[in-house]
C-alpha positions as CSV (number, residue, x, y, z in Angstrom):
1,X,0.0,0.0,0.0
2,X,1.3,3.5,-0.9
3,X,2.2,6.0,1.8
4,X,1.8,8.9,-0.5
5,X,-1.2,11.0,0.5
6,X,-4.0,11.1,-2.1
7,X,-5.4,14.4,-0.9
8,X,-3.8,17.5,0.6
9,X,-5.6,20.5,2.0
10,X,-3.7,23.7,1.2
11,X,-5.2,26.7,3.0
12,X,-5.3,30.1,1.2
13,X,-6.0,33.7,2.2
14,X,-7.9,36.2,0.1
15,X,-7.7,39.9,0.4
16,X,-10.8,42.1,-0.5
17,X,-10.3,45.8,-0.3
18,X,-13.2,48.0,0.5
19,X,-13.7,51.7,-0.5
20,X,-16.9,53.0,1.2
21,X,-19.7,50.7,0.2
22,X,-17.7,49.3,-2.8
23,X,-15.6,46.2,-2.8
24,X,-12.6,46.6,-5.1
25,X,-12.0,43.6,-7.4
26,X,-9.7,42.9,-10.3
27,X,-10.5,41.2,-13.6
28,X,-8.1,38.4,-14.5
29,X,-6.4,38.9,-17.9
30,X,-3.6,37.3,-19.9
31,X,-2.9,34.6,-17.4
32,X,-4.3,31.6,-19.2
33,X,-6.4,30.7,-16.1
34,X,-9.9,32.1,-15.6
35,X,-9.2,35.1,-17.7
36,X,-12.2,37.5,-17.8
37,X,-13.3,36.5,-14.2
38,X,-13.5,39.0,-11.4
39,X,-11.5,38.0,-8.3
40,X,-10.1,39.2,-5.0
41,X,-7.4,41.8,-5.2
42,X,-4.8,39.4,-3.8
43,X,-4.8,35.8,-2.8
44,X,-2.3,33.0,-2.1
45,X,-1.5,29.9,-0.2
46,X,-0.7,30.0,3.5
47,X,2.9,29.0,4.0
48,X,3.8,26.3,6.6
49,X,4.0,28.0,10.0
50,X,2.2,31.1,8.8
51,X,-1.2,32.3,10.0
52,X,-4.0,33.1,7.5
53,X,-3.9,36.7,8.6
54,X,-0.1,36.9,8.1
55,X,-0.5,35.3,4.6
56,X,-3.1,38.0,3.7
57,X,-0.7,40.8,4.8
58,X,2.1,39.2,2.7
59,X,0.0,38.6,-0.4
60,X,-1.3,42.2,-0.3
61,X,2.2,43.5,-0.1
62,X,3.6,41.2,-2.8
63,X,0.8,41.4,-5.3
64,X,-0.6,44.9,-4.8
65,X,2.2,46.9,-3.0
66,X,-0.4,47.6,-0.3
67,X,0.6,47.5,3.4
68,X,-2.3,46.3,5.7
69,X,-2.4,45.7,9.4
70,X,-2.7,42.0,10.4
71,X,-5.3,42.9,13.0
């Protein structure tokens, strides 16, 4: 019997920015994956040992150049 897991759960964090009553989204383009769909401003996998909140802060900085407070 194989010891290789058949399924792995990889958590992800999504960052949605709000301006007043509006939620700011971005439309995927030129990626080859789900182009034309509206998505969160930033998102990514939570790294081992990282909290979901810390991952959200990191993704906002890496993908949007936006600094947000983890709290």
